[in-house]
Each structure stands twice: as C-alpha cells, then as structure tokens.
LUMDREN-284158 format. One record per residue (C-alpha): residue number from 1; residue in three letters; x, y, z. Coordinates in steps of 0.2 Angstrom, whole numbers, padded with zeros to 4 digits, m for minus. Layout:
N
[atom NUM "ALA" [X Y Z]]
...
end
This chain:
137
[atom 1 "MET" [m0005 m0894 m0613]]
[atom 2 "THR" [m0019 m0906 m0616]]
[atom 3 "PRO" [m0024 m0920 m0603]]
[atom 4 "THR" [m0016 m0933 m0615]]
[atom 5 "THR" [0000 m0923 m0617]]
[atom 6 "ASP" [0001 m0922 m0598]]
[atom 7 "ILE" [m0001 m0940 m0595]]
[atom 8 "ALA" [0011 m0945 m0609]]
[atom 9 "SER" [0024 m0932 m0601]]
[atom 10 "HIS" [0021 m0939 m0584]]
[atom 11 "VAL" [0023 m0958 m0590]]
[atom 12 "LEU" [0039 m0953 m0599]]
[atom 13 "GLU" [0046 m0943 m0583]]
[atom 14 "LEU" [0043 m0959 m0572]]
[atom 15 "GLU" [0053 m0969 m0585]]
[atom 16 "ARG" [0067 m0956 m0585]]
[atom 17 "VAL" [0069 m0955 m0566]]
[atom 18 "ALA" [0068 m0975 m0565]]
[atom 19 "LEU" [0082 m0976 m0579]]
[atom 20 "GLU" [0093 m0964 m0571]]
[atom 21 "ARG" [0093 m0972 m0554]]
[atom 22 "TRP" [0095 m0989 m0563]]
[atom 23 "GLY" [0111 m0983 m0571]]
[atom 24 "ARG" [0118 m0980 m0553]]
[atom 25 "GLY" [0113 m0998 m0548]]
[atom 26 "ASP" [0097 m0993 m0539]]
[atom 27 "PRO" [0082 m1003 m0546]]
[atom 28 "GLU" [0071 m0996 m0532]]
[atom 29 "ALA" [0063 m0982 m0543]]
[atom 30 "TYR" [0057 m0995 m0555]]
[atom 31 "LEU" [0050 m1006 m0541]]
[atom 32 "ALA" [0041 m0991 m0535]]
[atom 33 "ILE" [0031 m0989 m0551]]
[atom 34 "THR" [0029 m1008 m0554]]
[atom 35 "ALA" [0012 m1016 m0551]]
[atom 36 "ASP" [0012 m1032 m0540]]
[atom 37 "ASP" [0005 m1042 m0555]]
[atom 38 "ILE" [0018 m1037 m0568]]
[atom 39 "SER" [0024 m1048 m0582]]
[atom 40 "TYR" [0042 m1046 m0588]]
[atom 41 "PHE" [0052 m1051 m0603]]
[atom 42 "ASP" [0071 m1050 m0604]]
[atom 43 "PRO" [0083 m1057 m0617]]
[atom 44 "PHE" [0093 m1064 m0602]]
[atom 45 "LEU" [0079 m1075 m0596]]
[atom 46 "ASN" [0072 m1090 m0603]]
[atom 47 "GLU" [0055 m1087 m0597]]
[atom 48 "ARG" [0043 m1073 m0593]]
[atom 49 "LEU" [0044 m1067 m0575]]
[atom 50 "ASP" [0027 m1065 m0566]]
[atom 51 "GLY" [0025 m1054 m0551]]
[atom 52 "LYS" [0034 m1040 m0542]]
[atom 53 "ASP" [0043 m1052 m0530]]
[atom 54 "SER" [0051 m1062 m0544]]
[atom 55 "LEU" [0056 m1045 m0553]]
[atom 56 "ARG" [0064 m1039 m0537]]
[atom 57 "LYS" [0075 m1055 m0536]]
[atom 58 "TRP" [0080 m1052 m0554]]
[atom 59 "TYR" [0084 m1034 m0552]]
[atom 60 "ASN" [0095 m1037 m0536]]
[atom 61 "ALA" [0108 m1044 m0548]]
[atom 62 "PHE" [0109 m1027 m0556]]
[atom 63 "ARG" [0113 m1017 m0540]]
[atom 64 "SER" [0132 m1016 m0545]]
[atom 65 "LEU" [0128 m1009 m0562]]
[atom 66 "ARG" [0134 m0992 m0567]]
[atom 67 "LEU" [0131 m0983 m0583]]
[atom 68 "VAL" [0143 m0969 m0589]]
[atom 69 "PHE" [0129 m0962 m0600]]
[atom 70 "ASP" [0112 m0967 m0606]]
[atom 71 "GLU" [0099 m0960 m0618]]
[atom 72 "ILE" [0080 m0963 m0622]]
[atom 73 "TYR" [0078 m0962 m0640]]
[atom 74 "GLU" [0062 m0958 m0650]]
[atom 75 "PRO" [0050 m0962 m0635]]
[atom 76 "ARG" [0032 m0964 m0640]]
[atom 77 "VAL" [0017 m0964 m0628]]
[atom 78 "GLN" [0001 m0971 m0634]]
[atom 79 "LEU" [m0015 m0969 m0623]]
[atom 80 "LEU" [m0029 m0981 m0622]]
[atom 81 "GLY" [m0041 m0978 m0608]]
[atom 82 "ASP" [m0032 m0980 m0591]]
[atom 83 "CYS" [m0017 m0988 m0600]]
[atom 84 "ALA" [m0002 m0980 m0608]]
[atom 85 "ILE" [0010 m0989 m0619]]
[atom 86 "LEU" [0028 m0982 m0619]]
[atom 87 "THR" [0039 m0988 m0633]]
[atom 88 "MET" [0057 m0982 m0635]]
[atom 89 "GLN" [0075 m0986 m0639]]
[atom 90 "PHE" [0087 m0985 m0624]]
[atom 91 "ILE" [0105 m0983 m0627]]
[atom 92 "SER" [0117 m0986 m0613]]
[atom 93 "HIS" [0136 m0983 m0611]]
[atom 94 "SER" [0146 m0992 m0598]]
[atom 95 "SER" [0163 m1000 m0596]]
[atom 96 "VAL" [0158 m1014 m0608]]
[atom 97 "GLY" [0153 m1002 m0622]]
[atom 98 "MET" [0137 m0996 m0630]]
[atom 99 "VAL" [0121 m1006 m0630]]
[atom 100 "ARG" [0105 m1002 m0639]]
[atom 101 "TRP" [0089 m1009 m0633]]
[atom 102 "ASN" [0071 m1009 m0639]]
[atom 103 "CYS" [0059 m1007 m0624]]
[atom 104 "THR" [0040 m1008 m0622]]
[atom 105 "GLU" [0032 m1003 m0605]]
[atom 106 "VAL" [0014 m1004 m0602]]
[atom 107 "TYR" [0008 m0993 m0588]]
[atom 108 "GLN" [m0010 m0994 m0580]]
[atom 109 "LYS" [m0018 m0980 m0570]]
[atom 110 "ARG" [m0022 m0988 m0553]]
[atom 111 "GLY" [m0029 m0976 m0541]]
[atom 112 "ASP" [m0019 m0960 m0542]]
[atom 113 "ALA" [m0003 m0969 m0548]]
[atom 114 "TRP" [0003 m0975 m0565]]
[atom 115 "LEU" [0011 m0992 m0563]]
[atom 116 "ILE" [0020 m1003 m0575]]
[atom 117 "ILE" [0010 m1019 m0578]]
[atom 118 "HIS" [0021 m1027 m0593]]
[atom 119 "THR" [0039 m1024 m0598]]
[atom 120 "HIS" [0048 m1031 m0614]]
[atom 121 "TRP" [0066 m1028 m0617]]
[atom 122 "SER" [0076 m1034 m0632]]
[atom 123 "PRO" [0092 m1029 m0641]]
[atom 124 "THR" [0090 m1019 m0656]]
[atom 125 "LYS" [0101 m1031 m0666]]
[atom 126 "PRO" [0100 m1048 m0659]]
[atom 127 "PRO" [0111 m1061 m0666]]
[atom 128 "VAL" [0105 m1069 m0682]]
[atom 129 "ARG" [0102 m1087 m0682]]
[atom 130 "VAL" [0102 m1097 m0698]]
[atom 131 "PRO" [0090 m1112 m0698]]
[atom 132 "GLY" [0101 m1128 m0696]]
[atom 133 "ARG" [0117 m1118 m0692]]
[atom 134 "HIS" [0116 m1115 m0673]]
[atom 135 "SER" [0119 m1126 m0658]]
[atom 136 "ASP" [0101 m1127 m0652]]
[atom 137 "ASN" [0097 m1141 m0664]]
end
C-alpha cells in the first residue's frame, strides 16, 4: 500500500466505526473524531451548526436511534495536503424504512489524529419543489 492508500483506508475506517456506533444510538465515536471548530449541515436544520458543543447537543436527540442495517456505498477519499475529503452515499434501514443519503466529510490531520472539520448530509432524492407551487411563498 502507498501512504495515500493508507490514509484513505484509515479515514474510511474512522467513518465506518462511527457510523456503526451511530446506528446503535451512540454518537460518541463521531464526537471523538470531530474537531472543536466543526461546521455541520443537516437537512433537518435550518442553519449550519458551528462548533463541537452545538453538534453534541444536536446529536443527543439521536441517542435512541437504532438502525437494523446500514451500508456505505461508493465511498471516495480525495487527499489534498493535510485534508481528506470523503464523499459517499449512506443507506440506512430502520423501523421507518430505507433512507439514502449523500454525505461529504472533510477530515484534517491535526497532530497525530484525523478529525472531521466539516460535514454535509442531504437526502439523495429531496422533495422536488416547483416554483410558485409550494407553501414557502
């Protein structure tokens, strides 16, 4: 393996472990690999979250989450200096059914650790809005 392959594999493994624990209602693995100055976008929030403390409060609402099955689909890690950009689709199965997500995680090497400095989640097929035909007018 090359150093580039090693880094990509490491980042992907960090993500897999965090998602596995997330599916059991435990966000602590994500918080452990999150930088204090993270920025975070989520389709269930109206605004970006800034900082690990804000993210911890948001994650606390998901401690009862239980996924029956989940899968990382077509992950790609791109390296740029001390940053690694992970893009993937995440498919989760729970009691409410299957949900497909697009996700981008930006990791940065800080000291000996790779930490998430930016996250963006979005559904793969968000509801389509036709201009002039939705309730936001």
